[in-house]
C-alpha positions in Angstrom: 54.9 72.8 68.0 55.9 69.9 70.3 56.7 67.8 67.2 58.9 70.5 65.7 60.8 70.9 69.0 61.4 67.2 69.4 62.5 66.5 65.8 64.6 69.7 65.6 66.4 68.7 68.8 67.0 65.2 67.5 68.3 66.4 64.2 70.6 68.9 65.9 72.1 66.3 68.1 72.6 63.8 65.2 74.3 66.6 63.1 76.9 66.9 65.8 78.0 63.4 65.1 76.5 61.9 68.3 75.4 58.3 68.0 71.7 58.0 67.1 70.9 56.0 70.3 72.4 58.6 72.6 70.7 61.4 70.5 67.3 59.7 71.0 67.8 59.4 74.8 69.0 63.0 75.2 66.1 64.3 73.1 63.6 62.5 75.2 65.1 63.5 78.6 65.6 67.1 77.5 62.0 67.5 76.4 60.5 65.7 79.3 62.4 67.6 82.0 62.2 71.0 80.3 58.7 71.0 78.9 56.6 68.5 80.9 55.9 67.5 84.5 56.7 63.8 83.9 58.6 62.5 87.0 62.1 61.0 86.5 60.9 57.7 88.1 58.6 57.1 85.2 61.4 57.5 82.8 63.6 55.1 84.7 60.7 52.6 84.9 60.1 52.9 81.1 63.8 52.1 80.4 63.4 48.8 82.1 59.9 47.8 81.2 60.4 48.9 77.6 62.6 45.9 76.8 60.7 43.5 79.0 59.3 41.8 75.9 59.7 38.1 75.2 60.1 38.9 71.4 63.2 40.9 72.0 65.1 37.7 73.0 64.8 36.6 69.4 67.3 39.3 68.4 70.4 38.1 70.3 69.6 34.5 69.5 69.3 35.1 65.7 72.5 37.2 65.8 74.3 34.3 67.6 73.1 31.8 65.0 74.3 34.1 62.2 77.7 34.4 63.8 78.1 30.6 64.1 77.0 30.1 60.5 79.3 32.9 59.2 82.3 31.3 60.8 81.2 27.7 60.3 81.8 27.1 56.5 78.1 27.2 55.6 78.4 30.0 53.1 81.2 28.2 51.2 79.0 25.1 50.8 76.0 27.1 49.7 78.0 28.9 47.1 79.2 25.6 45.7 75.7 24.3 45.5 74.4 27.5 43.9 77.2 27.4 41.3 76.3 23.8 40.3 72.7 25.0 39.7 73.2 28.2 37.7 76.9 28.5 36.9 76.4 27.5 33.3 74.1 30.5 32.5 75.3 33.9 31.5 77.0 35.5 34.5 76.9 32.1 36.2 79.0 33.1 39.2 77.1 36.3 39.6 73.8 34.4 39.6 75.3 31.9 42.1 76.1 35.0 44.3 72.4 36.0 44.2 71.2 32.5 45.0 73.8 32.1 47.8 72.8 35.5 49.3 69.2 34.5 49.2 69.9 31.1 50.9 72.3 32.6 53.5 69.9 35.5 54.2 67.1 32.9 54.9 69.2 31.3 57.7 70.8 34.4 59.3 68.4 37.3 58.8 71.4 39.7 58.7 72.4 41.8 55.7 75.9 42.5 56.8 76.6 38.8 57.6 75.4 37.8 54.2 77.6 40.3 52.4 80.7 39.3 54.4 80.2 35.6 54.3 79.2 35.3 50.6 81.2 38.3 49.2 84.5 37.3 50.7 84.3 34.0 49.0 82.6 34.6 45.6 84.1 38.0 44.7 87.7 36.7 44.4 86.4 33.7 42.4 84.6 36.1 40.0 87.7 38.2 39.5 89.7 35.0 38.8 87.1 34.0 36.2 87.5 37.3 34.4 84.5 39.2 35.7 84.8 43.0 36.1 85.2 44.0 39.8 82.3 46.5 39.5 79.9 43.8 38.3 80.8 41.4 41.2 80.6 44.2 43.7 77.2 45.4 42.4 75.7 41.9 42.6 76.9 41.1 46.2 76.2 44.6 47.7 72.6 44.6 46.6 71.8 40.8 47.0 73.2 40.9 50.5 70.4 43.3 51.5 68.0 40.3 51.2 68.8 39.5 54.8 66.5 42.4 55.9 63.5 40.8 54.1 63.8 37.0 54.3 62.9 35.5 57.6 64.4 35.4 60.2 64.9 39.1 59.5 66.0 41.0 62.6 64.5 44.2 61.2 61.1 42.6 61.0 61.4 41.6 64.6 62.2 45.2 65.5 59.2 46.5 63.6 57.0 44.1 65.5 58.6 45.3 68.8 58.3 49.0 67.9 54.6 48.8 67.1 53.6 46.2 69.7 50.8 47.4 72.1 50.2 50.6 70.1 46.6 51.7 70.0 45.6 52.3 66.4 42.2 52.4 64.7 41.2 51.7 61.1 39.2 54.0 58.8 35.9 52.9 60.4 37.2 53.6 64.0 37.6 49.9 64.9 40.7 48.9 66.8 43.4 47.2 64.7 45.9 44.7 66.2 49.6 45.0 65.4 51.5 42.5 63.3 53.1 39.5 65.0 56.6 38.3 64.3 55.3 35.1 62.8 53.0 37.0 60.4 55.8 39.2 59.3 58.2 36.3 58.7 55.7 34.6 56.4 54.9 37.8 54.7 58.6 38.3 53.9 59.0 35.0 52.0 57.2 35.9 48.7 58.7 39.4 48.4 62.1 38.0 49.2 61.8 35.4 46.4 60.4 38.0 43.9 63.3 40.4 44.6 65.8 37.6 44.4 64.4 36.7 41.0 64.6 40.3 39.8 68.2 40.8 41.0 69.1 37.6 39.3 67.4 38.7 36.1 69.3 42.0 36.1 72.5 40.0 36.7 71.8 37.7 33.8 70.8 40.5 31.4 74.0 42.5 32.0 76.1 39.4 31.8 74.5 38.4 28.5 74.8 42.0 27.2 78.6 42.1 27.9 79.2 38.4 27.3 80.7 37.6 30.7 82.1 34.2 31.4 80.1 31.0 31.9 81.0 27.9 33.8 80.7 24.3 32.4 77.3 22.7 33.1 77.5 20.6 36.3 76.5 17.0 36.2 73.6 15.6 38.3 76.2 13.8 40.4 78.0 17.1 41.2 74.8 18.8 42.0 73.7 16.0 44.4 77.1 16.0 46.1 77.0 19.8 46.6 73.4 19.5 47.9 74.5 16.8 50.4 77.3 19.0 51.7 75.0 22.1 52.3 71.9 20.3 53.4 72.6 20.8 57.1 72.6 24.6 56.6 69.4 24.5 54.4 67.6 22.5 57.1 67.8 25.5 59.4 65.3 27.3 57.1 62.9 24.3 57.6 63.6 24.4 61.4 62.7 28.1 61.8 59.9 28.6 59.2 58.4 25.1 59.7 58.5 25.3 63.5 56.8 28.7 63.6 54.1 27.8 61.1 53.3 24.4 62.6 53.1 26.0 66.1 55.8 23.9 67.6 57.5 27.0 68.9 57.2 30.7 68.9 59.6 33.0 66.8 61.6 33.6 70.0 61.9 29.9 70.7 62.8 29.3 67.0 65.6 31.8 67.4 67.0 29.9 70.4 66.7 26.6 68.5 68.5 28.2 65.5 71.4 29.3 67.7 71.8 25.8 69.2 71.5 24.1 65.8 74.0 26.5 64.2 76.5 25.8 67.0 76.1 22.0 66.5 76.5 22.0 62.7 79.4 24.5 62.8 81.4 22.7 65.5 80.4 19.0 65.3 79.0 18.4 61.8 81.1 20.6 59.4 83.9 21.0 61.9 85.2 24.2 60.3 85.1 25.8 63.7 86.7 24.4 66.8 85.5 24.7 70.4 88.4 27.2 71.0 86.7 29.6 68.5 83.4 29.6 70.3 84.2 32.3 72.9 85.2 34.7 70.1 81.9 34.1 68.3 80.0 34.6 71.6 81.8 37.9 72.3 81.1 39.2 68.8 77.4 38.2 69.0 77.1 39.8 72.5 78.7 43.0 71.3 76.3 43.3 68.4 73.3 42.4 70.5 74.2 45.0 73.2 74.5 47.7 70.6 71.0 46.9 69.2 69.4 46.5 72.6 70.8 49.9 73.6 69.2 51.5 70.5 65.9 49.7 71.2 65.9 51.0 74.8 66.3 54.6 73.7 63.8 54.1 70.9 61.3 52.8 73.4 61.7 56.1 75.3 61.2 58.0 72.1 58.0 56.1 71.4 56.8 56.8 74.9 57.4 60.5 74.3 55.5 60.3 70.9 52.6 58.6 72.5 52.4 61.0 75.5 52.4 64.0 73.2 49.8 62.5 70.9 52.0 63.2 67.9 51.0 60.2 65.7 47.3 60.8 66.3 47.7 64.5 65.5 49.5 63.6 62.3 46.8 61.2 61.3 44.1 63.8 62.0 45.9 66.4 60.0 46.5 64.2 57.0 42.9 63.2 57.0 41.8 66.8 57.1 44.1 67.6 54.2 42.4 64.8 52.1 45.5 62.6 52.0 44.6 59.1 50.7 46.5 55.9 50.9 48.4 56.5 47.7 49.7 59.9 48.7 50.6 58.7 52.2 52.5 55.6 50.9 54.4 57.8 48.4 55.3 60.2 51.2 56.3 57.3 53.4 58.7 55.9 50.8 60.2 59.3 50.2 60.7 59.9 54.0 62.2 56.5 54.6 64.5 56.7 51.6 65.6 60.2 52.7 66.2 58.8 56.3 68.3 56.1 54.8 70.8 58.8 53.6 72.0 59.4 57.2 70.6 56.7 59.5 71.1 52.9 59.8 68.0 50.6 59.2 67.6 49.6 62.9 67.3 53.2 64.0 64.9 54.1 61.2 62.6 51.3 62.0 62.6 52.1 65.7 62.0 55.8 65.3 59.7 55.9 62.2 57.5 52.9 62.8 55.8 54.2 65.9 55.1 57.5 64.2 53.9 56.3 60.9 52.1 53.1 62.0 49.0 54.8 63.5 48.6 57.0 60.5 49.0 54.1 58.1 46.4 52.0 59.9 44.0 54.9 60.2 44.2 55.3 56.4 43.5 51.6 55.9 47.0 50.1 55.3 47.4 46.6 56.6 50.0 46.4 59.5 51.8 43.4 57.9 51.9 45.1 54.5 53.3 48.2 56.1 56.0 46.3 57.9 57.2 44.7 54.6 57.1 48.1 52.9 59.4 49.5 55.5 61.7 46.4 55.2 62.1 46.9 51.4 62.9 50.6 52.0 65.6 49.5 54.4 67.0 47.2 51.8 67.4 50.1 49.4 68.9 52.3 52.1 71.6 49.6 52.8 72.8 50.0 49.2 73.0 53.8 48.6 75.3 56.5 50.0 76.3 58.1 52.2 75.7 55.6 55.0 74.6 52.5 53.2 76.1 49.8 55.4 76.4 47.3 52.6 78.5 49.8 50.6 81.0 50.0 53.5 81.2 46.3 54.0 81.6 45.6 50.3 84.2 48.4 50.1 86.2 46.6 52.8 86.1 43.4 50.8 86.7 44.8 47.3 89.0 47.7 48.3 86.9 49.9 46.1 85.9 53.5 47.0 82.4 54.4 48.0 81.9 56.6 44.9 83.0 53.8 42.6 80.8 51.3 44.4 77.8 53.6 44.2 78.2 53.6 40.4 78.6 49.8 40.4 75.3 49.1 42.2 73.1 51.4 40.1 71.6 48.8 37.8 70.5 46.6 40.7 69.5 49.6 42.8 67.1 50.7 40.1 65.6 47.2 40.1 65.1 47.4 43.8 63.4 50.8 43.5 61.0 49.4 40.9 60.3 46.5 43.2 59.6 48.9 46.0 56.9 50.5 44.0 55.3 47.1 43.3 55.3 46.1 47.0 53.9 49.5 47.9 50.9 49.4 45.7 50.3 45.7 45.4 49.6 44.5 49.0 49.0 41.0 47.8 52.7 40.4 47.3 53.1 40.8 51.1 49.8 39.4 52.3 49.1 36.4 50.0 51.2 33.8 51.8 50.2 34.6 55.5 46.5 34.7 54.4 46.9 31.4 52.5 48.4 29.8 55.6 45.6 31.0 57.7 47.8 33.3 59.8 45.6 36.4 59.2 42.1 37.3 58.0 
């Protein structure tokens, strides 16, 4: 009954058009004050202590690094490098878009930044070469979502924060530790590469089928020159992933290093951005960080309410009594997350759903790291389908296409992503092989 009241109130508030963060906060406060004896001081205390986590600092730093790179000419150089590598294949510029999105996602961790930075450059070039606008829009809209999966993914950081400190037991009753940011980052590498390959394969197949243009093969000298120009951006991947794996610094420290490094290469190495532009970048990053931190704060309150009412534990016991196995639970989880993607943004979905579903998943024997990657892939799909797929709106602003037309354009790639979602769901090794190989988990 408590769960029905809480979710009914939350849904009613969201249907009024109220921002999700405020809906969360009002739901918690209304339920606590009307139906419990929890003192207001504990709520105020939870608001402050809920975001007193060192890992949360990674979010504003990675956002700042992404903003510097987005305005610092890194995307343009990566597109040129990708074009010299695959431009001579069928759909060469489309393939270059997939490769560029994968590379840019791996240094920013932001889906929106990837679509804007890569799409605003490569889409006009594709139209100039004679590609249909729908083809280019479909490639960039879906490939841009790789920012959610590749490290340093902000959504993976949020999953780690949302589940940190939760008490969860496995099938045998033993306590199971939550997934760390470092484990999740490493776990996202192989799925990110696999999905990039599949999106590229879909792009190549459609380009070959409709005989879309190809570029002349680049010489080794042209490839080397393009690599030299973008190597400073590529080194950021080595800095973040190498630093975390080697133990030189934590993911949060890696985020701070990434922000400083991005500032240096944007202003002093590439010089596409002057010192006078830095305040604007700082304000944009601060605005985005404040929005996410406000959502996190209210989501922490919501998680506190879930825990105090024992809702996740009750759900786990009910599913176990109904004979639900891992397969049925994972299928229901995918359906629930994809449905939530119809009217909520990825950050809110992770922060609301992860604390509810995580204890149930662990109780049924799902690995916490595998479950985090499963949620991330679901968020990727949600970014690309209506009515609130954020990538659709960003791509619509770049292409001037309507949401309905864009929805039709992305379907071939979206079906590929759905097929990959099933593979990630039922083949845990895709997510767990790399962190286990590196000795980061048992």
